[in-house]
N, C-alpha and C positions, 0 to 999 in steps of 0.2 A: 481920627476912628478907621480901622481898617476896613474896606467893604469887600464882600465875598465876588469872587469872579469865578466864572466857570461852571457854576452849580446845575445849569440847565446840562449841562454836557453830562454832568454826574448822573443826573436822573436819566438821561437818555441811554449811558452805558448800562444800567441796572435794567432797564428794559430790553435792550439787544443781549446782555447776558441771560436775562429769562428765557427769550426766545431760543437762544442756543441749547440751553438746558433741556428744553423741550423738545429738541431733536436728538438728545443724546439717549442711550438706551436707559430706560427706567430700572431700578434696582430697589426691590421691596424686600424690607424685612418684616415678617409676618408673623405676629406674637399671639399667642393662646388667651382666654380669658373665659374663667367660669361664672362671672358675674361683673355688674356694674363698676364694683371696686377695683378688680383685677385687670378690668378693660381701661380704665382711666389712668391707672398705673403704667399699663402697657404703652400707652400714648405719653405720657409724661415722660418714661423712661426710655423713648425712642423708637418704638416701634412705627412703621410707615402706614400698616395695616394691622388688625385686629379681627380674629374670627372668634365668635362667641355662638352659643347655642339659640336655636328658636325657642320659643315657648313650649313646644312639642317636635317630635321626630326628628331628635338629633342622636346622632350614634354614642353621647355620653347622655344618657337618659338622666342622669342625676345632675345635670348641668344645663338646666333650662332657665330662659330669662322672660321676664314680662316685655310686653309691647313697648310700655312706657320706658324701661330702662335703655332698651335699643334705641329709643327716639331721643332721650337725653343723651345716650352715648354719641349718636351719630352728629348730633348738634356740635358736641365738645370735639370730637376728634377731626370733625370737617373743618374747624377753625385752622387747624394746622395742615390741611388736605390729605389727612391721614384717611384711610378707609374702613369700613366696617364691613366684614363678609359674615353672613349669617349662616350656619350650619343646619341643614335641613336634609340629613344625608341617611336617614334608614330608608330601608324598604317599606312601602306603605301597602295596606289593606285596601281593598275596593272600598270599603265603606269609610275609608279615613280621607280619599281624594277630595271630596268637597271640602273638608275642613282645612285640608292643606291648601287648597287652592286660596279658601278666603284669608288665609294666614298670610300667604305670599302678598297679597296686596295691601295688608296691613303693615308687613315688614318694608314694602315698597313704600307706602305713605308715611312711614315712620322714618325714613331715610336710608334705609341699607341701601350698600353699594353693589351687593352681589349675594346670591345664594351659593353654598356648597350643596351639590345634591348628588346622590347615587341611583335614586328610581327614576328610570325614563319614562315612567309614568306622569311625572311631573312635568315633561316637556308638552305633553298634550293637552295640558290644562289650558283655561282662559288665562293668560298670565299678562301682568304687566310688562313694560319693557326693562326688565332687569337683567341684568348680565347673570348667567348660569356658568358655576364653576363645577367641572368633573371631579368629584371626589376621589381619593385614592382607594375608597371602597369599590369604584368602577373597574378597580382590576388595570391600570394602565402601565404596561411594560412592554409594548411593542409600538414600533413608528407607524403601523397599519391602524392600531386601535387610537392612537393620539391624534393621527389625521382624522379618521372619521368623526372623532369627537369635534375636531377643530372646523370640518366642512360642513356639519350638520349645526354648529351656531355658538358651540361652548366657547367661552372666551379666555378661559384658564383652565389648565388640565394639572392636576396633582400625579404626579410620577409614583411608582411603587417604592418603597423603601429599599428594596432588594437590588433596585439597578445599580451598575456599577458606572464609574465616571464616562468610560468608553460608550456604554448604552445610551447613557444620557444624552452624551454628544450626537450619537447617531440619530436620535430621535429629534433633537434641536435640528439636526441638518437637513431634515426629511419633513419638517412641519414649521409652520409659522405662529401657530399659538402661543402664548405666552407660558411659560413651564415652571410648575410649583415644586420644590423639593425638600423634604425633611432635612434638616442640618441637625436637630438636637431633640433630646428625649426620649421615653419609652418606646422599645421597638415591639411591635406584634411579632410573635415568632411565626405566624403564617401570614402568607399574602393577605393583604387586607381585601375583605370581602369574601374571602376563599375560606373561612375558618366557619365549621358547625359543630364543632366539638361542644361547645357551652349548650346551642339548641339541641342536640341530640341527647346528652347527657342530664340535662337540667331542665330544658325548655325554655331556657334564658338566650335568645337569641342576640350574637354581637350584630347582626345586620339590622335589629331593632333596637341597639343601644343598650343592651342588657346583659353584656358579657360578665359571666362568672369567674373568669381569668384561670382556667383549669390548667394552662400554661405556667403558674406561678406555682403549681403544688408539688410537693416531693414524691418522686417516684424511685421504684426501684428498676432496674434494667434487668431481664431474666430471658435466658435464651429458650430455643424450642424442646428443649430435655429438661427444663426449669430450673437450670443453673442459675445461681444469682450472678451477675456480672458487676451491677453497682447497686449499692443500696441507699435509699432514702435521700436521693439527691434530687434537687431543681432542674430536672434534666431538658425540660423544655423552655425555661428562663434564659432570656437574654440580657446582656448588660445594656445600658443606654448609649444612644446615639450620640457623638460629638465630633461633628465636622469643621470646629471653628478653625482648624488650621489649613482648610481647603475650600474657603469661601471663594476665593479668586479664581480657582481651578474651576469650580461649578459656573461663576460668572462667566469664564472664558468658553465654557463647554455649551453656552445658550440659555442656563438657568436665568429667569428673572425675578423668581420669589423664593426667599429663604425662611422655611419655616420651622418654627419651634412647637413642638409637641407641648400639651399639657392642659387641657381643659379642664380637668380636675385638680391641679395644682394650686397651691395656696397662692396669696399675694405676695408673699417673699420671693417665690420662687421666679414670678412672673418680672419681678421689680430686676432681680440680680443677673437672670439669664438674659433677659431683653437687653440691660444695659453692657454685658459681656459681649454680646453679638453686635450692639451699636457700635460701640468702640473698635472694635477689630474690622466692620465694615467700612466705618468712615476712614480708617486709615487706608483701606483700598480705594476708596474714591478718591481720597487726597493727591495719590499718585497716579491714579487711572482717569484723565479727564473724559474717556469716552462712555464713562458711567455718570450716571446722576441717581440720587437718593429718590425715592416717589413720593417723598412729602415735603414739606417745610417746616423749619424751626432746627435748632440744635438743643441737645440736652445735655445739661451738668450736673455732676454727681458730687455729693457729700462723702462717698465712700468709692474703694477699689472694686469693681465686682468680680468675682472668683466663681467660676461656673461648677467646681467641685463644692462649693460650699452649699450649694441646693441639692435637693434629693436627686440621688442618682446610685446606680446600683455599679459603678464603676463604668468606664467610658469605652468605646470602641467606635471608629471610624465605619464599621458595618460593612464589608463587602465593596470597599473602596475602589480597590482595582482587582483584586485578586482574593480567593479564598484564604482566610487565616484562622488560627484557633483562638481568637483573643475576643471573640463575640459572645461568648456565654457567662453566664452568671450561676453556676451550678451550686454555689454553696448557700445562696441567698438570694429572695428575691426582694428584700427589704434595702433601705438606701444604706449604703456602705459609708459615704461620707468622703473626706479628704484624709489620705494619708499624714499623719503627724508625727510619726518617730516609731521606736521600738522600745520595748520596757529593757530598763538596764538593771536596776536592784531593787529588790523587794524589802521593804521593813514595816512590820506591823501593818497599820492601815494606809501605808504610803508606798510609793515607789518612785523610781527616779527614770527619766525619759530621757533617750537619746534623740536627738531631732531638732529642726530650726524653728517649727512653728511654736508661736506664743501662745499657751494654753492660759484660760481664764476661770475664774469661778463659776459655776455652773455649766461648764460647758458638757455636751453630751459624748462620750466615748465608746466605741466599738470594736470588738475584736472578736476573733473565731476561736472556740475553744477546742479542746483536746478532740472532742467529737466532729469537729469541721462545721459545727453551728455557730451562728452569730450572736453574741450576748453583747448588752451594753450597760453602762454605768454613767453617774453623773459624778462630776469633779466637785469636791464640796470645797477644797481650798489649794491654791497653787503658791508656793516659795520658791522662786527660781525654777530649777527644772525638777524639783519635788511636787508630785501629786498626792494629795490626801483624799481620802474616800469615806463615806460613812462607814460602808461595808467592804471588806476586800473581797475584790472581783478576781475569778479564778484565772489570773493571768500567771505568765512565768519569764523569764528573762528571755531577750531576745523575739518575743512576740510583737509582731506588728501592729500598732494602734491607728484606729480613725477616729476622726471627730467628725459626728452627723448633726452634730448641735454646735454652733459657735455662738456663745450667749451674747459677746459684744457686736458680731456682725449683726446679730438677728435683732438688738437693740437699734442699731444703726437702721436698718432697714423700715422698722416698726413705726420711725419717724418720717416725715418729710425729706427724703434724702435725694431728690432730684427736682430739677424743675426744666420746663421746655419752653424757650422762647423764640420768636419770630424777630430777626434782624429788621430795624426800621431806621430809615433816615429821615431827619426832621429839617425843616427850614423854616425861619422865623423872618417875615419881612414887615415893610410899613406898606400902608397905601394911602390913598387920598384922604379917608375917613376913619381910619384905625390900624389896625394890623392883622396879618395874615399869618397863618400857620399851615404849612404843608406836610403831609407825611407820606411817606412810600415805602411799602417793607418789601423784603427781598424776593417776592414774587412779581412786584410790579403792581400791587394793589395801591391805589393812592387816593386820598382825599385832601381836599383843600378847605379850610375854615377862616371866615373873616370875622372879625369883632371890632364894632365901632368902637372908638376910644378918642377922646380929646387927647391930642398930644401936646406935649410940652417938653423942652430941652431938659435933662438931667444932667445933675452936678458930678455924677460919677459914671464912670464906663459901664454900660449896662450889659455886654455881651457875656461876661463871664455869668453873670446870675442867669441871665436868659437860659443857657446852656444848661445850668445848672438844674434850674427848676424844670426845664422841658424833659430832662433826662430822668427824673424822678418817676419812672414807669411801674415801679412797686410789682405788685401782684397781679399787673395785667399780662397779658401774652406777649408783649413787646419787650425788645430791650433796645436801647438807642445806640446805634455803632457811629453814628455822625448827627452833629446838630449844627447847623449852619444859621449864622445870623448875618442877614443882608439889608441892614436899613440905610435908608438915604442919610440919616442924622443920627446922633445919640439920645435917641428919645427916652423918657422915662416910661418903665414898663413895669406896674407894680408886679410882686410875687404871686398876690390872689388873682389876677387877672391869666397869669401863664397857667396858673394851676387849674382853672376854670378851663381854659383854652385845650390844655393838656387833656383834662377829662373828656370834653366834648371831642378831641380828636381822636382818642382811644375808642370811644363808642363809635364814632362814625366809620374807622377803620374797620371795627369787629364786624359792623353791619355790612360796609361793603366786600368784606371777605367771604362773609356769608351767601352774600348775593352772587359773586363771581364764581363760586365753587359749583361745579357741573359735574353731576354724576353721569357715568359712562351709560348709555343706554344701549339695549341690545335688539336686534332683530328676534322674533320667536324662533327656536330652535325646530329646524325642518325635519319630516313633514308633517304638517296637521294631518289628523287621520282622514284618509280618502284620497289623497294625494298620491301620483303616480310615483314610482320607484326613480330616484335621481341620486342617492348617495348610496352605494351598497355597504352594508357592514361585513366584518373581515371574515364572520363564519356564518355558515348556512343552516347551523343547528346549535340550538341551545339547550343544553342540560340544566339541571338545578344549580348549576354553577354560575349561571345568568342572573339570578336572584330575582326572578320575575314573578312579583305577587299580585299584581292586578291586570287587568284587561287592558287599560291604556297603556300601560308598559309592553304587553305582548302585541298590539296594534303598532306601537312603535317600532318594534324590531320587524315583524312582519313587514310592514311599509318599507323598510330597508333590506328586503330580500332575504330575511331568515324564513325557512322553509316549516321548521319544527321548533317550538318553543315548550319547553317543560315548565310546571309550576316551581316556585322556590321550594328550597328544602324545608321552610316553615309552615308553607301549604301541605306540602306532600313528602314527609320525613321519609327517606329511603333506606334501606338494609344493606350491610356491606359495600357502601361506597366510601371514598376518602372523604373524612371530616376536617382535614386539615392539609393543606400543600405548604411546605417551609424548605427555604434554602438552607435552614440550620440541618446538619445531618449528623445523626448520633454515631453512625460509622466513621465519618470522618473526624469527629471529636475523638474517638477512641483509636485513631491512628490505622484504620482499617479500610480505607478509601482505595478502591482499584484504580482509580484514575489519578489521584494526585499523592498515594502513600504506597509504600512497598509491602509493608507490613500484611499479612493476612490473618483475620480474626480465627481463633481457636474455638468460638462458640458457633452453634447450630443456629440458623435462620430457619422462620421469622423470629424477631427480637419481639418481646413484649414490655410495655410499661405498665407497671402494676402500683395503684395507691387505694388502699382498702380494698373496696369491692370492684373498683373501676380497673378494667383492662383494656390496653389499648394496642393494637398489633402495627408494627413498623412494616413499611416496603419502601424499597430504595429505587428511585427511578433515575439510574445514572445517566439516560441518554439526556433528559432535561435537569439535571445536576439537582434532584430535590428529594425529600422525604415526605412521603404520603402515610397518614395516619388514620387507622381506622378503628372502631369500635370492636371490639371482641365479644362475640356473644356466649 
C-alpha cells in the first residue's frame, strides 16, 4: 500500500494561502434581490453580497421583505461568506423614527451585515453595532462629501452613477472608505436623491420609495414660440448601464464593490446578469493576484450567461470617460432585447431573417414600426431561417429585429442552472481504536471526526473505495478537490461507515463555518446629539436638496457645522425650484451644445416638455454641465 506523505504541509499551505488572501484587496460583486428566492439565486449564481429591501422604508416600496426571510437569507449566505445588505434608504418622517430604530435592531439580530441608508436621522438613533453604507440617494459625487461620510463612520459609500472614471479615481485617491459603484441596470435620469418630479406632480416621492417614473413618459419638445421640435418621444428615458467591459479599470481606479441594479427585477434577470458578471470578474481575478473575491466558493452553470437576454433598453457605459450620444432611449422605455438580425423576405404569415442568432418556437420579437414605436409579436414556428407567426406583424424588409424573450434560454433559467460549491480537502486515517476523517475547506475551516471501529485487514485495496465514497458530497455545499488516504495498513472500511462519517463531517463543517463567520461591527456614526463639532459637513447651508425630513437628521447636520437646514421638499413643497438635476442634456442630444458642439439651435429658449396636461421647463446649467427641470405653472 502506498502511504501518503506530506499531507500536513498541504494543510499548512491552505492556511498560508488563506492568510495571504485576506491581505489582498477584496473585490465584491453585489447583486440585487426583490425577495428571498431572488436573493438565494444571487448567492448561488456567484454574488459576493446581496442587497435586499427591509420590511419598510426601502427606496423600492414594492420590494419589502419579512424579517424571517432576511434571517433565513443571512443564514444561507453566510455559509459562503457572502454578505447581506439591507436597504433602509428612504427619508423618514418624525413619527417613523421609533419604528425604524426597532426594525434596525431586529435586522441586526436577524444577521444583516450592513444597512444602506439615506436619512442621517438614523445615525442619531440607539443603534446596534451594525455597519452603515451611504446610499447613492445621499448624492455622493465629490471627494469632500465621501471623505465626510468616511470620517463620521460610514463603512461603504455608493457613488453617483454619473461620475466618470477619472472622477471615481480622484475620490478613491483622496479617501480610504470602500467605494461601491453601479455597473449594470436601469439608470435614473436625475442624480439619485435629487429628483422631486414625482413628488411634485403626483405626491409620490422617489425619496420615499414611491417614484411614478415620469422620466419614462413620452414628451413633445416645444420652444418658447410654441414650435414643436420633437413629437411624442421618451426624451427623459435613458438606456440601461452596462460596464461589463470596464470592470478591471474600475478596480484599478480604487472601486471595491461592483453593483448590479434591479431590486424589482425577476429571478431570471438576477441569475443571468449575476452569472455574466461573475464570469467576467473571475477572469480578472485569475490574472490579477493582488485582488481577491470577497466571498468563498465557486459557481458553475448549465448555461452561458448573456447580458442582452435579460431586460434592457439597450446598453450604454454611461458617461464613462466623456459625454457621448449613446445614453438615451428616446424611442421606448420598454425592454428592447438582443439584436437578432433583419427582415429579409415576406411571404404570407412568414418571413425570412438575415442573422446569426438561432430563433425558437415561442420567442418574443420586437421591432420599431413606421411611427418609431416599439411593437412585439410571438414566433409560432421556426423552419431554418423562416419565421412563422399567427398574425403577420407590420414589418418590412431590412427592418432590424430584436428578441426580448428567448424561450429556450428562459426554460434553462427556470430550472436549477447553477450550483455553488466550497472546495474541501479530506484526509482519512486510522488510529489506535478506529478511523479519523479530517475536512478542511478553502477558507481554512477544519474539522476532525473520529469513529471507533474494530479494524481488520482487507482482502482488496481500500484506498480507491474510500476516496470514491468520501467524494460523494452530492447536494451539500462542498466539493471534494482532494481526498487523501493515509492508513498504516490496508484496513477494511465498510462503505456504510464512510457514508456516516462523511455525513457527520459535512454537518460539523457547516456548523464550524457558521461559528467562524464574523460580521463586521462598526462604531456609531458621530456625533451623537449634544457632542461638540469634530467633523464639518462640506456645506454650511442645506436647502430642500438636503432631504431633511425629521429633527434628528437636522440635529446631525447642525452638529457638523451646518448653520441653516431647510425642510425636505416632501414636507414643504416649493414653487419654481428645480425638480430634477440631470447630466442628460437635450440640447446636447439635439446637437446644440455650446461646449461640445458647433451647431447653434434654430429654436428659441426656454424649451418645454409637454405630456398631456404636464408642462416642464428646461434650463441649461452649462457651468456644471447639467440640465435642470422645473414644473411650468
